[in-house]
ROMARGU-926900 format. One record per residue: residue number from 0; y, z, x of N, C-alpha, C in turn; residue in three letters. Coordinates in nm, 4 decimals. Layout:
REM residues N
+-----+----------+----------+----------+----------+----------+----------+----------+----------+----------+--------+
: num :  n.north :     n.up :   n.east : ca.north :    ca.up :  ca.east :  c.north :     c.up :   c.east : residu :
+-----+----------+----------+----------+----------+----------+----------+----------+----------+----------+--------+
: NUM :        Y :        Z :        X :        Y :        Z :        X :        Y :        Z :        X :    ALA :
...
+-----+----------+----------+----------+----------+----------+----------+----------+----------+----------+--------+
This chain:
REM residues 97
+-----+----------+----------+----------+----------+----------+----------+----------+----------+----------+--------+
: num :  n.north :     n.up :   n.east : ca.north :    ca.up :  ca.east :  c.north :     c.up :   c.east : residu :
+-----+----------+----------+----------+----------+----------+----------+----------+----------+----------+--------+
:   0 :   1.1999 :   1.4643 :   0.1397 :   1.1722 :   1.3445 :   0.2099 :   1.0516 :   1.3218 :   0.2834 :    UNK :
:   1 :   1.0303 :   1.4125 :   0.3741 :   0.9698 :   1.4252 :   0.4725 :   0.8051 :   1.4390 :   0.3791 :    UNK :
:   2 :   0.7870 :   1.5057 :   0.2912 :   0.6452 :   1.4997 :   0.1572 :   0.6459 :   1.3922 :   0.1321 :    UNK :
:   3 :   0.7450 :   1.3405 :   0.0843 :   0.6989 :   1.1744 :   0.0746 :   0.6549 :   1.0584 :   0.1433 :    UNK :
:   4 :   0.7245 :   1.0958 :   0.2772 :   0.6831 :   0.9998 :   0.3655 :   0.5229 :   1.0707 :   0.4105 :    UNK :
:   5 :   0.4787 :   1.1432 :   0.4157 :   0.3459 :   1.2174 :   0.4214 :   0.2496 :   1.1868 :   0.2858 :    UNK :
:   6 :   0.3062 :   1.1413 :   0.1799 :   0.2365 :   1.1547 :   0.0607 :   0.1379 :   1.2813 :   0.0429 :    UNK :
:   7 :   0.2520 :   1.4055 :   0.0411 :   0.1873 :   1.5139 :   0.0127 :   0.2920 :   1.5688 :  -0.1029 :    UNK :
:   8 :   0.2147 :   1.6225 :  -0.2091 :   0.2900 :   1.7127 :  -0.3346 :   0.2973 :   1.8336 :  -0.3032 :    UNK :
:   9 :   0.3841 :   1.9008 :  -0.3544 :   0.4453 :   2.0343 :  -0.3624 :   0.3120 :   2.0991 :  -0.3808 :    UNK :
:  10 :   0.1993 :   2.0769 :  -0.4805 :   0.0961 :   2.1389 :  -0.5502 :   0.0117 :   2.1442 :  -0.4279 :    UNK :
:  11 :   0.0271 :   2.0458 :  -0.3404 :  -0.0624 :   2.0758 :  -0.2224 :  -0.0683 :   2.1944 :  -0.1422 :    UNK :
:  12 :   0.0393 :   2.2689 :  -0.1626 :   0.1002 :   2.3474 :  -0.1098 :   0.0761 :   2.3625 :   0.0434 :    UNK :
:  13 :   0.1249 :   2.2785 :   0.1279 :   0.1528 :   2.2398 :   0.2678 :   0.2999 :   2.2583 :   0.3218 :    UNK :
:  14 :   0.3074 :   2.3976 :   0.3908 :   0.4189 :   2.4076 :   0.4366 :   0.4984 :   2.3432 :   0.4894 :    UNK :
:  15 :   0.6118 :   2.3136 :   0.4976 :   0.6928 :   2.2139 :   0.5430 :   0.7328 :   2.1899 :   0.6701 :    UNK :
:  16 :   0.7059 :   2.3238 :   0.7582 :   0.7050 :   2.3059 :   0.9026 :   0.5719 :   2.2359 :   0.9652 :    UNK :
:  17 :   0.4821 :   2.2342 :   0.8954 :   0.3305 :   2.1869 :   0.9598 :   0.3713 :   2.0448 :   0.9198 :    UNK :
:  18 :   0.4571 :   1.9782 :   0.8182 :   0.4503 :   1.8716 :   0.7946 :   0.5405 :   1.7729 :   0.8876 :    UNK :
:  19 :   0.6322 :   1.8798 :   0.9222 :   0.7553 :   1.8191 :   1.0093 :   0.6762 :   1.8193 :   1.2070 :    UNK :
:  20 :   0.5657 :   1.9059 :   1.1803 :   0.5241 :   1.9126 :   1.3277 :   0.4046 :   1.7669 :   1.3257 :    UNK :
:  21 :   0.3869 :   1.7313 :   1.2360 :   0.2974 :   1.6379 :   1.2350 :   0.3934 :   1.5348 :   1.3385 :    UNK :
:  22 :   0.2471 :   1.4544 :   1.4424 :   0.3073 :   1.3631 :   1.5339 :   0.3272 :   1.2362 :   1.4968 :    UNK :
:  23 :   0.2539 :   1.1806 :   1.4130 :   0.2716 :   1.0468 :   1.3292 :   0.4344 :   1.0173 :   1.3063 :    UNK :
:  24 :   0.4850 :   1.1122 :   1.2345 :   0.6065 :   1.1114 :   1.1852 :   0.7556 :   1.1107 :   1.3160 :    UNK :
:  25 :   0.7350 :   1.1534 :   1.4049 :   0.8025 :   1.1627 :   1.5545 :   0.9396 :   1.2544 :   1.5117 :    UNK :
:  26 :   0.9584 :   1.3340 :   1.4209 :   1.0812 :   1.4314 :   1.3842 :   1.1058 :   1.5058 :   1.4870 :    UNK :
:  27 :   1.2288 :   1.4791 :   1.4982 :   1.3084 :   1.5977 :   1.5798 :   1.3296 :   1.7532 :   1.5036 :    UNK :
:  28 :   1.3264 :   1.8643 :   1.5806 :   1.3324 :   1.9765 :   1.5494 :   1.4805 :   1.9882 :   1.4735 :    UNK :
:  29 :   1.5406 :   2.0117 :   1.3868 :   1.6744 :   2.0232 :   1.3545 :   1.7687 :   2.0886 :   1.4591 :    UNK :
:  30 :   1.7207 :   2.2135 :   1.4759 :   1.7929 :   2.2576 :   1.6060 :   1.8260 :   2.1464 :   1.7142 :    UNK :
:  31 :   1.7604 :   2.0996 :   1.7744 :   1.7605 :   2.0106 :   1.8781 :   1.8446 :   1.8779 :   1.8442 :    UNK :
:  32 :   1.8172 :   1.8280 :   1.6703 :   1.9373 :   1.7433 :   1.6780 :   2.0744 :   1.8011 :   1.6588 :    UNK :
:  33 :   2.1072 :   1.8828 :   1.6112 :   2.2378 :   1.9309 :   1.6176 :   2.3062 :   1.9863 :   1.7782 :    UNK :
:  34 :   2.2055 :   2.0478 :   1.8773 :   2.2189 :   2.0455 :   2.0034 :   2.2831 :   1.9292 :   2.0379 :    UNK :
:  35 :   2.2049 :   1.8044 :   2.0241 :   2.2517 :   1.6881 :   2.0927 :   2.3366 :   1.6319 :   2.0339 :    UNK :
:  36 :   2.3802 :   1.6444 :   1.9117 :   2.4700 :   1.6161 :   1.8402 :   2.6254 :   1.6585 :   1.8925 :    UNK :
:  37 :   2.6088 :   1.8137 :   1.8821 :   2.7032 :   1.8824 :   1.9535 :   2.7712 :   1.8344 :   2.0946 :    UNK :
:  38 :   2.6647 :   1.8212 :   2.1703 :   2.6761 :   1.7980 :   2.3061 :   2.7047 :   1.6530 :   2.3606 :    UNK :
:  39 :   2.7006 :   1.5434 :   2.2504 :   2.7696 :   1.4066 :   2.2350 :   2.9061 :   1.4260 :   2.2195 :    UNK :
:  40 :   2.9396 :   1.5363 :   2.1351 :   3.0772 :   1.5566 :   2.1070 :   3.1424 :   1.5993 :   2.2168 :    UNK :
:  41 :   3.0981 :   1.7005 :   2.2820 :   3.1429 :   1.7607 :   2.3673 :   3.1704 :   1.6606 :   2.4997 :    UNK :
:  42 :   3.1004 :   1.5669 :   2.5197 :   3.1059 :   1.4733 :   2.6421 :   3.2630 :   1.3914 :   2.6110 :    UNK :
:  43 :   3.2487 :   1.3452 :   2.4903 :   3.3467 :   1.2658 :   2.4650 :   3.4633 :   1.3587 :   2.5052 :    UNK :
:  44 :   3.5106 :   1.5120 :   2.4317 :   3.5982 :   1.5653 :   2.4871 :   3.6031 :   1.6298 :   2.6151 :    UNK :
:  45 :   3.5121 :   1.6308 :   2.6997 :   3.5222 :   1.6495 :   2.8625 :   3.5823 :   1.5415 :   2.9279 :    UNK :
:  46 :   3.5757 :   1.4095 :   2.8489 :   3.6181 :   1.3110 :   2.9103 :   3.7857 :   1.2860 :   2.8658 :    UNK :
:  47 :   3.8183 :   1.3624 :   2.7831 :   3.9587 :   1.3390 :   2.7354 :   4.0821 :   1.3894 :   2.8296 :    UNK :
:  48 :   4.2000 :   1.3665 :   2.8383 :   4.2969 :   1.4116 :   2.9321 :   4.3200 :   1.5277 :   2.8552 :    UNK :
:  49 :   4.3908 :   1.5901 :   2.9500 :   4.4293 :   1.7465 :   2.8922 :   4.4977 :   1.7615 :   2.7907 :    UNK :
:  50 :   4.6121 :   1.6525 :   2.7505 :   4.7360 :   1.6417 :   2.6863 :   4.6680 :   1.5797 :   2.5349 :    UNK :
:  51 :   4.5494 :   1.5490 :   2.5312 :   4.5275 :   1.4992 :   2.4160 :   4.4828 :   1.5657 :   2.3021 :    UNK :
:  52 :   4.4942 :   1.5417 :   2.1902 :   4.5071 :   1.6072 :   2.0852 :   4.3456 :   1.6697 :   2.0338 :    UNK :
:  53 :   4.2626 :   1.5794 :   2.0794 :   4.1142 :   1.6339 :   2.0771 :   4.0802 :   1.7514 :   2.1526 :    UNK :
:  54 :   4.1442 :   1.7629 :   2.2897 :   4.0939 :   1.8656 :   2.3584 :   4.2017 :   1.9880 :   2.3221 :    UNK :
:  55 :   4.2963 :   1.9479 :   2.2934 :   4.3636 :   2.0696 :   2.1862 :   4.3252 :   2.1496 :   2.0677 :    UNK :
:  56 :   4.2537 :   2.0275 :   1.9874 :   4.2022 :   2.0991 :   1.8479 :   4.0486 :   2.1549 :   1.8860 :    UNK :
:  57 :   3.9719 :   2.1204 :   1.9921 :   3.8541 :   2.1572 :   2.0319 :   3.8686 :   2.3456 :   2.1099 :    UNK :
:  58 :   3.9653 :   2.3132 :   2.1369 :   4.0099 :   2.4619 :   2.2146 :   4.0402 :   2.5850 :   2.1216 :    UNK :
:  59 :   4.0298 :   2.5595 :   1.9855 :   4.0365 :   2.6885 :   1.8871 :   3.8639 :   2.6914 :   1.8995 :    UNK :
:  60 :   3.8661 :   2.8617 :   1.8544 :   3.7475 :   2.8809 :   1.8575 :   3.6563 :   2.8786 :   1.7366 :    UNK :
:  61 :   3.5611 :   2.8293 :   1.7225 :   3.5189 :   2.7704 :   1.5877 :   3.3680 :   2.7879 :   1.6291 :    UNK :
:  62 :   3.2722 :   2.8145 :   1.4992 :   3.1280 :   2.8292 :   1.5290 :   3.0573 :   2.7158 :   1.6050 :    UNK :
:  63 :   3.0925 :   2.5910 :   1.5834 :   3.0169 :   2.4907 :   1.6856 :   3.1080 :   2.4550 :   1.7541 :    UNK :
:  64 :   3.2074 :   2.5277 :   1.8299 :   3.3107 :   2.4883 :   1.9376 :   3.2614 :   2.5024 :   2.0578 :    UNK :
:  65 :   3.3939 :   2.5307 :   2.1569 :   3.3517 :   2.5053 :   2.2936 :   3.2395 :   2.6069 :   2.3516 :    UNK :
:  66 :   3.2570 :   2.7307 :   2.2952 :   3.1647 :   2.8202 :   2.3659 :   3.0380 :   2.8107 :   2.3498 :    UNK :
:  67 :   2.9980 :   2.7749 :   2.2313 :   2.8549 :   2.7181 :   2.1966 :   2.7913 :   2.5953 :   2.2964 :    UNK :
:  68 :   2.9103 :   2.4982 :   2.3061 :   2.8953 :   2.3824 :   2.3702 :   2.8387 :   2.4125 :   2.5317 :    UNK :
:  69 :   2.9309 :   2.5148 :   2.5557 :   2.9119 :   2.5469 :   2.7504 :   2.8212 :   2.5976 :   2.7315 :    UNK :
:  70 :   2.7179 :   2.7586 :   2.6411 :   2.6151 :   2.7693 :   2.6260 :   2.5050 :   2.6848 :   2.6211 :    UNK :
:  71 :   2.4847 :   2.5840 :   2.5756 :   2.4274 :   2.4695 :   2.5752 :   2.4120 :   2.3891 :   2.7042 :    UNK :
:  72 :   2.5144 :   2.3759 :   2.7359 :   2.5298 :   2.2880 :   2.8850 :   2.4994 :   2.3742 :   3.0109 :    UNK :
:  73 :   2.5131 :   2.5045 :   2.9960 :   2.4523 :   2.5989 :   3.0994 :   2.3112 :   2.5948 :   3.0809 :    UNK :
:  74 :   2.2206 :   2.6083 :   2.9694 :   2.1176 :   2.6085 :   2.9237 :   2.0359 :   2.4880 :   2.9679 :    UNK :
:  75 :   2.1164 :   2.3812 :   2.9664 :   2.0581 :   2.2570 :   3.0372 :   2.0891 :   2.2016 :   3.1496 :    UNK :
:  76 :   2.1827 :   2.2814 :   3.2311 :   2.1876 :   2.2620 :   3.3543 :   2.2905 :   2.1248 :   3.3926 :    UNK :
:  77 :   2.3932 :   2.0979 :   3.2849 :   2.4609 :   2.0281 :   3.2684 :   2.6295 :   2.0222 :   3.3243 :    UNK :
:  78 :   2.6795 :   1.9612 :   3.3776 :   2.7923 :   1.9673 :   3.4301 :   2.9172 :   1.8716 :   3.3923 :    UNK :
:  79 :   3.0289 :   1.8980 :   3.4562 :   3.1235 :   1.7923 :   3.4171 :   3.1374 :   1.6843 :   3.4632 :    UNK :
:  80 :   3.0556 :   1.6645 :   3.5672 :   3.0180 :   1.5086 :   3.6740 :   2.9108 :   1.4292 :   3.5645 :    UNK :
:  81 :   2.8263 :   1.5326 :   3.5333 :   2.7339 :   1.4551 :   3.4202 :   2.7762 :   1.3994 :   3.2869 :    UNK :
:  82 :   2.8702 :   1.4447 :   3.2449 :   2.9445 :   1.3778 :   3.1275 :   3.0182 :   1.2636 :   3.1754 :    UNK :
:  83 :   3.0173 :   1.2195 :   3.2897 :   3.1410 :   1.1384 :   3.3488 :   3.0373 :   0.9665 :   3.3028 :    UNK :
:  84 :   2.9107 :   0.9843 :   3.3334 :   2.8026 :   0.8826 :   3.3142 :   2.7061 :   0.8928 :   3.1711 :    UNK :
:  85 :   2.7422 :   0.7828 :   3.0831 :   2.7099 :   0.8428 :   2.9391 :   2.5551 :   0.8035 :   2.9607 :    UNK :
:  86 :   2.4842 :   0.7152 :   2.9998 :   2.3203 :   0.6919 :   3.0336 :   2.2729 :   0.8099 :   3.0598 :    UNK :
:  87 :   2.3064 :   0.8700 :   3.1824 :   2.2328 :   0.9897 :   3.2449 :   2.2713 :   1.1026 :   3.1301 :    UNK :
:  88 :   2.3670 :   1.1445 :   3.0881 :   2.4157 :   1.2483 :   2.9815 :   2.3209 :   1.2473 :   2.8657 :    UNK :
:  89 :   2.3083 :   1.0823 :   2.8320 :   2.2379 :   1.1022 :   2.6745 :   2.0819 :   1.1361 :   2.7394 :    UNK :
:  90 :   2.0152 :   1.1045 :   2.8666 :   1.8921 :   1.1143 :   2.9039 :   1.8702 :   1.2760 :   2.9053 :    UNK :
:  91 :   1.9763 :   1.3281 :   3.0155 :   1.9487 :   1.4974 :   2.9997 :   1.9753 :   1.5360 :   2.8763 :    UNK :
:  92 :   2.0534 :   1.5174 :   2.7787 :   2.0328 :   1.5822 :   2.6364 :   1.8984 :   1.5577 :   2.5858 :    UNK :
:  93 :   1.8467 :   1.4685 :   2.5536 :   1.7507 :   1.4118 :   2.5077 :   1.6118 :   1.4639 :   2.5778 :    UNK :
:  94 :   1.6096 :   1.4700 :   2.7221 :   1.4962 :   1.5737 :   2.7722 :   1.4955 :   1.6644 :   2.7646 :    UNK :
:  95 :   1.6434 :   1.7584 :   2.7268 :   1.6450 :   1.9236 :   2.7518 :   1.6442 :   1.9646 :   2.6096 :    UNK :
:  96 :   1.6630 :   1.8978 :   2.4989 :   1.6588 :   1.9259 :   2.3908 :   1.5536 :   1.9376 :   2.3009 :    UNK :
+-----+----------+----------+----------+----------+----------+----------+----------+----------+----------+--------+
């Protein structure tokens, strides 16, 4: 899709990384997109009550589970109080990732 947007053919031998970095496309790095998505979900979980099924489900160890969310929150200096304010949480995530 990125090649199509840039009107670049595979024959032109331009690396995908170089295409993604072009400013006119305004594409975010896939790692940043995944972190933002994960942290949006984690905010949802933090705001739930302790007996809610979402909290129970998220306490299971998984690859994209609570441990990695806590690690991302620590790296971005986010805390539980930040999660209560939706607009500031989104801004902090967007600026940090």
